[in-house]
N, CA, C and O of each residue as an XYZ file, in Angstrom:
584
protein
N       0.968     -1.318     -0.116
C       0.726     -0.043     -0.078
C       1.439      1.522     -0.409
O       2.557      1.974     -0.161
N       0.419      2.009     -0.979
C       1.703      3.470     -1.005
C       1.377      4.358      0.531
O       0.606      4.159      1.470
N       2.227      5.236      0.265
C       2.176      5.986      1.702
C       0.704      6.564      2.169
O       0.084      6.559      3.232
N       0.489      6.999      1.017
C      -1.272      7.608      0.757
C      -2.285      6.973      1.103
O      -3.256      7.664      1.413
N      -2.380      5.987      1.151
C      -3.067      4.916      1.324
C      -2.954      4.389      2.644
O      -3.896      4.182      3.408
N      -1.506      4.144      2.912
C      -1.631      4.052      4.543
C      -2.125      5.103      5.027
O      -3.121      4.809      5.688
N      -1.895      6.317      5.022
C      -2.454      7.340      5.959
C      -4.077      7.278      6.355
O      -4.706      7.349      7.411
N      -4.484      7.072      4.662
C      -5.793      7.434      4.587
C      -7.176      5.717      5.180
O      -8.386      5.777      5.397
N      -6.315      4.597      5.233
C      -6.878      3.563      5.158
C      -7.685      2.873      3.853
O      -8.529      1.978      3.847
N      -7.192      3.512      2.937
C      -8.326      3.456      1.936
C      -7.117      3.041      0.726
O      -6.127      3.773      0.737
N      -7.132      2.176     -0.071
C      -6.424      1.446     -1.126
C      -6.471      2.347     -2.524
O      -7.422      2.329     -3.306
N      -5.182      3.192     -2.699
C      -6.013      3.688     -3.734
C      -5.750      3.646     -4.902
O      -4.544      3.419     -5.003
N      -6.451      3.788     -6.351
C      -6.657      3.774     -7.181
C      -5.559      3.405     -8.463
O      -4.424      3.868     -8.353
N      -5.850      2.680     -9.521
C      -5.262      2.804    -10.440
C      -4.807      4.018    -11.004
O      -3.795      3.804    -11.671
N      -5.186      5.347    -11.005
C      -5.164      6.260    -11.793
C      -3.584      7.033    -10.517
O      -2.515      7.479    -10.935
N      -3.931      6.953     -9.320
C      -2.778      7.700     -8.096
C      -2.049      7.084     -7.752
O      -1.167      7.581     -7.052
N      -2.015      5.042     -8.194
C      -0.544      4.798     -8.481
C       0.078      5.140     -9.320
O       1.283      5.270     -9.105
N      -0.482      5.454    -10.717
C       0.448      5.827    -11.739
C       0.818      7.034    -11.671
O       1.807      7.263    -12.367
N       0.335      8.071    -10.995
C       0.684      9.151    -10.388
C       1.504      9.153     -9.544
O       2.272     10.115     -9.536
N       1.664      8.103     -8.522
C       3.189      8.514     -7.612
C       3.737      7.658     -7.718
O       4.343      7.439     -6.669
N       4.021      6.541     -8.848
C       4.924      5.906     -9.944
C       6.553      7.161    -10.432
O       7.781      7.219    -10.374
N       4.896      8.198    -11.042
C       5.621      9.362    -11.956
C       6.421     10.330    -11.153
O       7.383     10.933    -11.629
N       6.083     10.443    -10.156
C       6.235     12.026     -9.044
C       7.667     10.962     -8.797
O       8.751     11.541     -8.869
N       7.685      9.761     -8.572
C       8.763      8.835     -7.567
C      10.102      9.084     -9.252
O      11.215      9.440     -9.638
N       9.322      8.763     -9.457
C      10.594      9.042    -11.140
C      10.924     10.113    -11.659
O      11.792     10.093    -12.532
N      10.231     11.515    -11.206
C      10.436     12.780    -11.297
C      11.491     13.033     -9.760
O      12.642     13.420     -9.966
N      11.218     12.891     -8.866
C      11.997     13.191     -7.991
C      13.542     12.864     -7.943
O      14.451     13.659     -7.705
N      13.648     11.274     -8.275
C      14.546     10.313     -8.017
C      15.603     11.325     -9.927
O      16.828     11.338    -10.047
N      14.969     11.729    -10.608
C      15.397     12.769    -12.031
C      16.053     13.878    -11.443
O      17.202     14.292    -11.597
N      15.298     14.205    -10.878
C      15.955     15.613    -10.397
C      17.234     15.399     -9.507
O      18.335     15.946     -9.567
N      16.810     14.565     -8.779
C      18.584     14.357     -8.022
C      19.640     14.158     -8.813
O      20.817     14.504     -8.714
N      19.176     13.682     -9.440
C      19.993     13.297    -10.600
C      20.546     13.724    -11.269
O      21.439     13.145    -11.888
N      20.193     15.037    -11.418
C      20.542     16.185    -12.212
C      21.286     17.339    -11.399
O      21.627     18.377    -11.966
N      21.534     17.098     -9.975
C      22.187     17.923     -9.327
C      24.268     17.800     -9.819
O      24.965     18.797    -10.006
N      24.742     16.432     -9.904
C      26.207     16.673    -10.584
C      26.129     17.946    -11.491
O      26.535     19.060    -11.158
N      25.601     17.650    -12.579
C      25.326     19.237    -13.171
C      25.028     20.360    -12.956
O      25.583     21.252    -13.598
N      24.120     20.639    -12.049
C      23.553     21.774    -11.685
C      22.382     21.898    -12.664
O      21.830     22.993    -12.765
N      22.138     21.294    -13.085
C      20.606     21.869    -13.595
C      19.456     20.946    -13.655
O      19.386     19.733    -13.455
N      18.407     21.990    -14.043
C      17.119     21.719    -13.809
C      16.263     20.685    -14.338
O      16.449     20.276    -15.484
N      15.132     20.120    -13.444
C      14.544     19.108    -14.856
C      14.088     20.513    -16.099
O      14.308     20.605    -17.307
N      13.689     21.043    -15.544
C      13.022     22.229    -16.910
C      13.820     22.416    -17.856
O      13.381     22.301    -19.000
N      15.610     22.853    -17.582
C      16.648     22.118    -18.375
C      17.173     21.375    -19.323
O      17.777     21.404    -20.395
N      16.623     20.566    -18.360
C      17.332     18.856    -18.728
C      16.429     18.813    -20.049
O      16.907     18.551    -21.152
N      14.975     19.118    -19.813
C      13.902     18.450    -21.017
C      14.153     19.514    -21.845
O      14.251     18.913    -22.915
N      14.355     20.861    -22.148
C      14.589     22.059    -22.634
C      15.851     21.321    -23.885
O      15.643     21.242    -25.096
N      17.047     20.886    -23.205
C      17.971     20.442    -24.033
C      17.476     19.392    -24.748
O      17.822     19.414    -25.929
N      16.448     18.042    -24.268
C      16.475     17.233    -25.199
C      15.680     17.611    -25.907
O      15.473     16.841    -26.844
N      14.880     18.826    -25.895
C      13.754     19.469    -27.126
C      14.737     20.114    -28.316
O      14.712     20.059    -29.545
N      15.509     20.678    -27.454
C      16.558     21.704    -28.440
C      17.286     20.182    -29.240
O      17.271     20.203    -30.471
N      17.563     19.609    -28.929
C      19.084     18.156    -29.432
C      17.953     17.297    -30.356
O      18.420     16.726    -31.341
N      16.525     17.165    -30.114
C      15.901     16.342    -31.056
C      15.599     17.416    -32.081
O      15.616     17.013    -33.244
N      15.284     18.899    -31.866
C      14.527     19.628    -33.345
C      15.692     20.397    -33.872
O      15.611     20.788    -35.037
N      16.778     20.673    -33.170
C      17.730     21.331    -33.925
C      18.425     21.433    -35.268
O      18.890     20.498    -35.919
N      18.420     22.752    -35.583
C      18.398     24.054    -34.778
C      16.377     24.341    -34.591
O      15.402     23.777    -35.087
N      16.474     24.969    -34.064
C      14.858     25.384    -33.623
C      14.504     26.508    -33.336
O      15.483     27.136    -32.934
N      13.399     27.237    -33.330
C      12.708     28.075    -32.791
C      12.359     28.490    -31.029
O      11.866     27.535    -30.429
N      12.444     29.035    -30.663
C      12.372     29.495    -29.331
C      10.790     28.809    -28.727
O      10.559     28.135    -27.724
N       9.971     29.266    -29.708
C       8.478     29.139    -29.729
C       8.336     27.027    -29.920
O       7.349     26.516    -29.391
N       9.053     26.362    -30.439
C       8.955     24.898    -30.684
C       9.533     24.865    -29.506
O       8.708     24.169    -28.914
N      10.533     25.161    -28.546
C      10.993     24.837    -27.532
C       9.602     24.690    -27.029
O       9.091     23.581    -26.876
N       8.813     26.125    -26.697
C       8.325     26.234    -25.626
C       6.868     25.640    -25.959
O       5.985     25.961    -25.164
N       6.529     24.860    -26.977
C       5.238     23.996    -27.487
C       5.465     22.945    -26.969
O       4.568     22.323    -26.400
N       6.878     22.440    -27.052
C       6.692     21.291    -26.436
C       7.094     21.096    -25.030
O       6.927     19.947    -24.621
N       7.574     21.928    -24.210
C       7.553     22.214    -23.055
C       6.168     22.820    -21.898
O       6.177     23.003    -20.681
N       5.113     22.993    -22.903
C       4.123     23.820    -22.580
C       4.476     24.389    -21.589
O       4.093     23.939    -20.508
N       5.160     25.342    -21.620
C       5.241     26.830    -21.459
C       5.230     28.217    -22.340
O       5.966     28.295    -23.324
N       4.370     29.318    -21.959
C       4.807     30.195    -22.387
C       6.289     30.893    -22.857
O       7.267     31.342    -22.259
N       5.846     30.705    -24.396
C       7.381     31.203    -24.854
C       8.078     32.417    -23.990
O       9.264     32.396    -23.662
N       7.245     33.383    -23.700
C       8.373     34.118    -22.535
C       8.990     33.431    -21.551
O       9.946     33.864    -20.908
N       8.406     32.229    -21.389
C       9.283     31.210    -19.777
C       9.805     30.623    -20.716
O       8.835     29.892    -20.914
N      10.480     30.326    -21.437
C      11.761     29.578    -22.269
C      12.440     30.341    -22.268
O      13.641     30.129    -22.101
N      11.838     31.762    -22.490
C      13.353     32.480    -22.864
C      14.111     32.020    -21.789
O      14.849     31.061    -22.016
N      14.082     32.679    -20.234
C      14.574     32.333    -19.077
C      15.335     31.102    -19.060
O      16.388     31.163    -18.426
N      15.025     29.914    -19.649
C      15.370     28.502    -19.639
C      16.500     28.653    -20.591
O      17.646     28.483    -20.176
N      16.303     28.919    -21.679
C      17.385     29.491    -22.660
C      18.322     30.158    -22.526
O      19.418     29.713    -22.867
N      18.211     31.296    -22.050
C      18.643     32.259    -21.618
C      20.360     31.345    -20.401
O      21.567     31.507    -20.580
N      19.775     30.655    -19.531
C      20.429     29.543    -18.765
C      21.103     28.870    -19.138
O      22.212     28.836    -18.604
N      20.894     28.229    -19.932
C      21.538     27.136    -20.439
C      22.807     27.592    -21.702
O      23.798     26.972    -22.088
N      22.147     29.179    -22.168
C      22.795     29.550    -23.258
C      24.523     29.992    -22.238
O      25.675     29.767    -22.610
N      23.948     30.798    -20.650
C      25.176     31.348    -20.595
C      25.766     30.424    -19.564
O      26.306     30.957    -18.594
N      25.744     29.390    -19.624
C      26.729     27.854    -19.299
C      26.990     27.423    -20.942
O      27.714     26.431    -20.858
N      26.810     27.623    -21.991
C      27.390     27.713    -22.977
C      27.347     25.930    -23.475
O      28.321     25.331    -23.930
N      25.801     25.255    -23.217
C      25.193     24.282    -23.633
C      24.459     24.202    -25.020
O      24.298     23.254    -25.788
N      23.874     26.177    -25.109
C      23.553     26.256    -26.549
C      23.483     27.554    -26.756
O      23.520     28.477    -25.942
N      23.380     27.559    -27.906
C      24.082     29.262    -28.995
C      22.610     29.664    -30.044
O      21.962     29.049    -30.891
N      22.559     30.840    -29.512
C      21.439     31.360    -30.393
C      22.364     31.607    -31.732
O      23.574     31.645    -31.954
N      21.023     31.771    -32.598
C      21.207     31.909    -33.967
C      20.331     32.649    -34.780
O      19.132     32.747    -34.518
N      21.135     33.441    -36.244
C      19.488     34.003    -36.756
C      18.850     32.236    -37.265
O      18.913     31.038    -36.989
N      18.441     32.926    -37.891
C      17.062     31.868    -38.552
C      17.384     31.993    -40.031
O      17.106     33.167    -40.279
N      17.775     31.480    -41.038
C      18.168     31.712    -41.781
C      16.865     31.908    -43.206
O      16.826     32.281    -44.379
N      16.018     31.414    -42.215
C      14.614     31.628    -43.574
C      14.197     32.482    -42.795
O      13.023     32.412    -43.158
N      14.187     33.203    -42.054
C      12.934     34.748    -41.339
C      14.366     35.586    -40.680
O      14.603     35.212    -39.531
N      15.073     36.351    -41.067
C      16.019     37.172    -40.667
C      15.578     37.566    -39.137
O      16.315     37.592    -38.152
N      14.181     37.864    -39.202
C      13.361     38.750    -37.980
C      13.239     37.820    -36.909
O      12.840     38.291    -35.844
N      13.611     36.053    -36.977
C      13.531     35.652    -35.664
C      14.944     34.268    -35.480
O      15.621     33.800    -36.396
N      14.985     34.046    -34.534
C      15.986     33.485    -33.855
C      16.046     32.242    -33.383
O      15.397     32.063    -32.352
N      16.751     31.125    -33.909
C      16.845     29.307    -33.674
C      18.247     29.166    -32.308
O      19.350     29.681    -32.128
N      17.435     28.230    -31.649
C      18.739     27.748    -30.985
C      19.332     26.206    -31.484
O      18.618     25.441    -32.133
N      20.779     25.857    -31.076
C      20.912     24.531    -31.503
C      22.445     24.303    -30.123
O      23.037     25.075    -29.370
N      22.508     23.112    -30.369
C      23.281     22.749    -28.917
C      24.999     22.860    -29.253
O      25.646     22.376    -30.182
N      25.334     23.517    -28.345
C      27.373     23.741    -28.569
C      27.712     22.039    -28.441
O      26.919     21.171    -28.076
N      29.154     21.858    -28.865
C      29.202     20.450    -28.014
C      29.474     20.545    -26.491
O      29.634     19.519    -25.830
N      29.520     21.655    -25.994
C      29.282     21.260    -24.336
C      27.776     20.650    -23.925
O      27.524     19.633    -23.278
N      26.874     21.611    -24.516
C      25.544     21.039    -24.632
C      25.446     19.412    -24.660
O      25.499     18.643    -23.700
N      25.300     19.142    -25.925
C      26.131     17.518    -27.105
C      26.448     16.813    -25.754
O      25.614     16.123    -25.168
N      27.746     17.040    -25.288
C      28.223     16.253    -24.153
C      27.156     16.007    -22.947
O      26.908     14.848    -22.615
N      26.496     17.156    -22.263
C      25.823     17.195    -21.646
C      24.336     16.465    -21.671
O      23.790     15.812    -20.783
N      23.888     16.793    -22.954
C      23.004     15.577    -22.873
C      22.932     14.306    -23.037
O      21.972     13.569    -22.809
N      24.148     14.002    -23.512
C      24.316     12.300    -23.743
C      24.330     11.743    -21.940
O      23.810     10.755    -21.420
N      25.300     13.055    -21.246
C      25.649     12.641    -19.625
C      24.093     12.413    -19.158
O      23.717     11.415    -18.543
N      23.305     13.438    -19.527
C      21.680     13.445    -18.669
C      21.092     12.346    -19.284
O      20.432     11.883    -18.353
N      20.929     11.740    -20.089
C      20.014     11.008    -20.755
C      20.940      9.851    -20.842
O      20.807      9.283    -21.926
N      21.760      9.351    -20.137
C      22.446      8.469    -19.970
C      22.410      7.951    -18.651
O      22.778      6.805    -18.393
N      21.743      9.195    -17.333
C      21.844      9.001    -16.435
C      20.788      8.792    -15.875
O      20.496      7.932    -15.044
N      20.119      9.686    -16.387
C      18.288      9.410    -16.796
C      17.588      7.678    -17.509
O      16.400      7.472    -17.756
N      18.417      6.948    -17.646
C      17.832      5.912    -18.294
C      18.557      4.984    -17.035
O      17.957      3.999    -16.604
N      19.603      5.298    -16.605
C      20.140      4.704    -15.254
C      18.875      4.619    -14.120
O      18.263      3.620    -13.742
N      18.712      6.069    -13.711
C      17.651      6.359    -12.889
C      16.246      4.960    -13.282
O      15.975      4.086    -12.459
N      15.787      5.033    -14.199
C      14.465      4.102    -14.909
C      14.853      2.871    -14.491
O      14.093      2.189    -13.803
N      16.281      2.367    -14.917
C      16.316      0.993    -14.683
C      16.444      0.833    -13.133
O      16.120     -0.254    -12.654
N      16.839      1.711    -12.407
C      16.721      1.516    -11.647
C      15.932      1.248    -10.329
O      15.878      0.735     -9.211
N      15.279      2.099    -11.462
C      13.772      2.259    -10.068
C      12.733      0.788    -10.571
O      11.735      0.470     -9.923
N      12.952      0.432    -11.151
C      12.043     -0.856    -11.765
C      12.894     -1.900    -11.739
O      12.608     -3.022    -12.158
N      13.686     -1.659    -11.377
C      14.619     -3.191    -10.707
C      14.523     -3.975     -9.812
O      15.506     -4.672     -9.563
N      13.524     -4.099     -9.167
C      12.889     -4.837     -8.732
C      11.949     -5.617     -9.271
O      11.615     -6.606     -8.619
N      11.375     -5.387    -10.435
C      10.176     -5.952    -11.113
C      11.212     -7.414    -12.415
O      12.423     -7.515    -12.614
N      10.615     -7.846    -12.712
C      11.048     -9.353    -13.317
C      10.995     -8.620    -14.929
O      10.228     -7.814    -15.456
N      12.281     -9.385    -15.408
C      11.901     -9.357    -16.510
C      10.388     -8.855    -17.506
O      10.124     -7.918    -18.260
N       9.709     -9.983    -17.027
C       8.218    -10.614    -17.462
C       7.325     -9.222    -17.036
O       6.992     -8.366    -17.856
N       6.994     -9.176    -15.515
C       6.652     -7.817    -14.931
C       7.062     -6.229    -16.328
O       6.272     -5.444    -16.853
N       8.576     -6.355    -16.474
C       8.499     -4.701    -17.156
C       8.283     -5.053    -18.065
O       7.685     -4.180    -18.694
N       8.460     -6.218    -18.805
C       7.999     -5.962    -20.868
C       5.881     -5.946    -20.357
O       5.156     -5.259    -21.078
N       5.293     -6.661    -19.270
C       4.140     -6.635    -19.379
C       3.366     -4.950    -19.140
O       2.331     -4.511    -19.641
N       4.337     -4.293    -18.189
C       3.949     -2.814    -17.929
C       4.178     -1.780    -18.938
O       3.384     -0.848    -19.067
N       5.649     -1.946    -19.950
C       5.790     -1.449    -20.947
C       5.059     -1.397    -22.029
O       4.919     -0.470    -22.826
N       4.326     -3.074    -22.003
C       3.179     -3.202    -23.156
C       1.986     -2.420    -22.567
O       1.314     -1.614    -23.212
N       1.862     -2.631    -21.721
C      -0.070     -1.995    -20.969
C       0.480     -0.421    -21.269
O       0.113     -0.037    -22.379
N       1.363      0.672    -20.444
C       1.688      1.920    -20.480
C       1.362      2.351    -22.118
O       0.559      3.235    -22.417
N       2.182      1.515    -23.150
C       2.019      1.452    -24.362
C       1.077      1.457    -25.473
O       1.064      2.095    -26.526
N       0.601      0.930    -25.171
C      -0.965      0.661    -25.576
C      -1.925      1.836    -25.151
O      -2.750      2.214    -25.983
N      -1.865      2.587    -23.616
C      -2.870      3.547    -23.198
C      -2.377      4.497    -23.673
O      -3.011      5.551    -23.620
N      -1.288      4.470    -24.203
C      -0.350      5.986    -24.579
C      -0.757      6.022    -26.393
O      -1.293      7.053    -26.800
N      -0.539      5.122    -27.194
C      -0.920      4.772    -28.191
C      -2.548      5.008    -28.719
O      -2.842      5.506    -29.806
N      -3.440      4.573    -27.777
C      -4.504      4.495    -28.077
C      -5.342      6.035    -27.486
O      -6.549      6.218    -27.650
N      -4.772      6.647    -27.060
C      -4.992      7.916    -26.678
C      -4.037      9.389    -28.027
O      -3.972     10.619    -28.042
N      -3.554      8.363    -28.827
C      -3.045      9.478    -29.800
C      -3.879      9.528    -31.079
O      -3.615     10.349    -31.957
């Protein structure tokens, strides 16, 4: 029984359990970012930029589901640490795009490796069969919603 279920004496439902697992994964991931001094938001921004580079800030904001003005602060922070660089958009001289620097690419690789290790550790107590079943079920749920 989860901590929440123990407190109330009521067994949590499936949705609550999934949310609790997601919160646990996020907490572990945030802790794993400490050696790099990067926030979870900055980590997600690096992943988005790496997947879509070069890209405009509006695309990053859209993927992060934040206001375009908010993504400016995140990208400013990444730029100060020389993980990304802004450059003119060759298709629109009024627009700016952002891309990873070599240091940003290395950091993104390291962060992805740490994230993968965190996830493997989180689910390590499950058998391979249970992990496969959980992956299949969650994938089906996501595919059904797309």
